[in-house]
C-alpha positions in Angstrom: 1.3 -1.6 -13.7 -1.8 -3.9 -13.1 -3.8 -5.4 -15.9 -6.9 -6.9 -15.0 -10.1 -8.4 -16.9 -13.8 -7.6 -15.2 -15.2 -11.5 -14.7 -15.6 -13.5 -17.7 -12.1 -15.3 -18.1 -12.2 -17.8 -15.9 -10.0 -19.9 -17.7 -7.3 -17.4 -17.1 -4.9 -17.5 -14.3 -3.5 -14.5 -12.6 0.4 -14.1 -14.1 3.2 -11.8 -13.2 5.0 -9.6 -15.9 7.8 -7.3 -16.1 7.1 -4.2 -13.8 6.2 -1.5 -15.6 6.5 1.7 -13.5 7.0 5.7 -14.4 9.4 6.2 -11.5 13.2 6.0 -10.9 15.0 2.6 -12.0 16.3 2.5 -8.5 12.9 2.0 -7.0 11.7 -0.9 -9.6 15.0 -2.5 -8.6 14.7 -2.5 -5.5 11.0 -2.7 -4.7 9.2 -3.7 -8.0 6.8 -1.2 -6.9 4.4 -1.6 -9.9 1.9 -4.5 -9.9 1.5 -6.9 -13.0 -1.4 -8.8 -12.6 -2.7 -10.5 -15.6 -5.3 -12.3 -16.8 -4.0 -13.4 -20.4 -3.4 -9.6 -21.7 -0.8 -9.1 -24.3 0.3 -5.3 -23.9 3.9 -5.2 -22.7 4.7 -1.7 -23.8 4.8 0.9 -20.6 2.2 3.4 -20.5 2.5 7.1 -19.5 6.0 8.0 -21.0 6.9 11.6 -20.3 5.7 11.3 -16.8 7.7 12.4 -13.7 10.6 10.4 -12.0 10.3 9.9 -8.5 14.0 10.4 -7.4 15.3 8.2 -4.5 18.8 8.5 -3.3 21.1 6.6 -1.2 19.5 3.2 -2.0 16.3 2.0 -0.7 15.4 -0.6 2.0 13.9 -3.6 0.7 12.6 -4.6 3.9 10.3 -1.3 4.2 7.1 -1.1 2.3 7.3 2.8 2.0 9.7 4.5 -0.1 10.5 8.0 0.7 11.0 10.2 -2.4 14.1 12.9 -2.5 11.8 14.7 -5.1 8.2 14.6 -4.1 5.7 15.1 -6.5 3.2 18.0 -6.9 0.0 17.3 -6.0 -2.3 17.1 -9.6 -4.4 19.7 -10.1 -7.7 17.4 -10.4 -11.1 18.8 -10.6 -13.3 15.8 -11.0 -17.0 14.5 -9.8 -17.4 12.9 -6.4 -19.7 10.2 -5.2 -22.5 12.7 -4.4 -22.3 14.2 -7.6 -20.6 17.3 -6.8 -17.2 19.0 -8.2 -14.2 18.0 -6.1 -11.0 19.9 -6.6 -8.4 17.8 -5.1 -5.9 20.4 -4.2 -8.1 22.4 -2.8 -10.2 19.9 -0.7 -7.2 18.1 0.7 -4.9 21.2 1.4 -2.8 20.7 4.7 -4.6 17.1 5.1 -2.5 14.0 5.2 -3.6 12.2 1.7 -3.4 8.9 -0.1 -4.2 8.8 -3.8 -5.0 5.4 -5.6 -5.7 5.2 -9.0 -8.2 2.1 -9.5 -11.6 0.9 -10.7 -14.5 -1.0 -9.1 -14.5 -3.8 -11.3 -10.8 -4.6 -10.3 -10.9 -8.4 -9.2 -8.3 -8.3 -6.5 -5.5 -5.4 -6.2 -7.8 -2.4 -6.1 -10.3 -3.8 -3.3 -7.3 -5.5 -1.3 -5.5 -2.1 -1.4 -8.7 -0.1 -0.1 -9.5 -2.9 2.7 -5.3 -2.7 3.9 -5.7 0.9 4.2 -9.3 0.9 5.9 -8.2 -1.6 8.4 -5.3 0.1 9.2 -6.8 3.4 9.4 -9.1 2.0 12.2 -6.3 1.4 14.2 -5.7 5.1 14.7 -7.0 7.5 17.3 -10.3 9.0 16.4 -8.8 12.5 15.8 -6.2 11.0 13.5 -8.7 8.9 11.5 -10.8 12.4 11.0 -7.6 13.9 9.5 -6.3 11.0 7.4 -8.0 11.6 3.4 -8.0 8.7 1.4 -9.0 9.6 -2.1 -9.6 6.7 -5.1 -9.9 7.9 -8.6 -11.6 5.8 -11.0 -9.2 4.8 -14.1 -12.5 3.6 -15.6 -15.2 6.4 -15.6 -17.3 5.2 -18.2 -18.6 2.5 -15.7 -17.4 4.0 -12.4 -20.2 6.5 -12.4 -20.7 8.5 -9.0 -23.2 6.0 -7.7 -21.3 2.9 -8.8 -18.4 4.5 -6.5 -20.6 5.2 -3.7 -21.8 1.5 -3.5 -18.4 0.1 -3.8 -16.2 2.1 -1.8 -17.8 1.2 1.6 -17.7 -2.4 0.8 -14.3 -2.3 -0.2 -12.9 0.3 2.2 -14.5 2.6 4.4 -17.3 5.0 3.9 -15.0 8.1 4.6 -12.9 7.4 1.7 -13.6 9.9 -1.4 -14.4 8.2 -4.8 -13.8 10.4 -7.8 -14.8 10.0 -11.3 -14.9 12.4 -14.7 -13.2 12.8 -18.2 -10.9 10.0 -18.7 -8.2 12.2 -20.3 -8.1 14.4 -17.2 -7.7 11.4 -14.8 -4.7 10.2 -17.2 -3.0 13.5 -16.9 -3.5 13.8 -13.3 -2.3 10.1 -12.8 0.8 11.0 -14.8 1.7 13.9 -12.9 2.6 11.7 -9.8 4.4 8.9 -12.2 1.6 6.7 -12.3 0.5 5.2 -16.0 -3.0 4.2 -16.9 -4.4 3.1 -20.1 -8.2 3.4 -21.3 -10.1 0.4 -20.6 -10.5 -1.8 -23.7 -13.0 -4.3 -24.6 -12.0 -7.8 -25.9 -13.8 -9.9 -28.3 -15.3 -12.3 -25.6 -16.8 -9.3 -24.1 -14.3 -8.8 -21.2 -12.9 -5.3 -20.2 -9.2 -5.1 -19.7 -7.9 -2.3 -17.6 -4.3 -1.1 -17.1 -3.1 1.2 -14.4 -0.2 1.6 -11.7 -0.8 -0.1 -8.4 1.0 2.4 -6.2 -0.4 4.6 -3.4 0.9 8.0 -2.9 1.1 9.6 0.3 1.0 13.7 0.3 2.2 15.6 3.5 0.1 18.0 5.4 2.9 20.3 6.0 4.0 20.6 2.3 1.1 19.3 0.2 4.0 17.3 -1.7 3.7 13.5 -2.4 6.5 12.3 -0.7 5.8 8.5 0.1 5.1 5.7 -2.1 3.5 2.4 -1.6 3.3 -0.9 -3.7 0.5 -3.3 -4.0 2.4 -5.4 -1.6 2.0 -2.9 1.4 0.1 -4.7 4.1 -2.4 -3.7 6.9 0.6 -3.5 9.3 2.5 -1.5 7.0 0.1 1.1 6.8 -1.0 0.8 10.6 2.8 1.3 11.2 3.3 4.2 9.0 0.3 6.2 9.1 0.8 7.9 12.3 4.2 9.5 11.0 2.5 10.3 7.6 -0.3 12.4 9.3 2.2 14.3 11.3 4.1 14.8 7.8 7.1 12.6 9.0 9.2 10.3 6.9 7.7 6.6 8.0 
């Protein structure tokens, strides 16, 4: 879980917390996949209880950024609004396409833009045909501020103009995230005026052959990790 304040808490320093994740305990122990980047928060309780469990058997290779799930996630039934203000049915629009999904927000000071940048750089290393196949979907966890116009302005700078940005009703977004094991909390405003947003920092890769979310990346996945794995993900193979 990432806990991040929008700028305004300059005196605070990022810190680490106990990883919060709605996935198998084995994954947490092996990879620590959920970010806990804090700027002085005080909520240590996991969110999103009751979410699906990502199952990995046979242990995990801690030298690999990717965790291949034995029990893949079903793609969330999310119908939200894209950067053009149009309805976007996630299942319908990404059906049969290799897809990376990430939940974050545009005022995020570090983890979200870094994740989008890493994926964008890795994508550019792919052959043009594969670049055209790959779908990258960024779903905001802060829909009140992340309007379609705000997402349209932020995504090209943080990642790539081809990335899809989605916003909508927070409860629908939270439910969709929970379906793939990611916990998010409503943004909350503190006394000093800063806004705190807590969200899981995982990227889930969905296969073009099954439309199942079968690969999970934590916040530490690098450009090289994505560059190495994306050619296989585009084919629906295990990285």
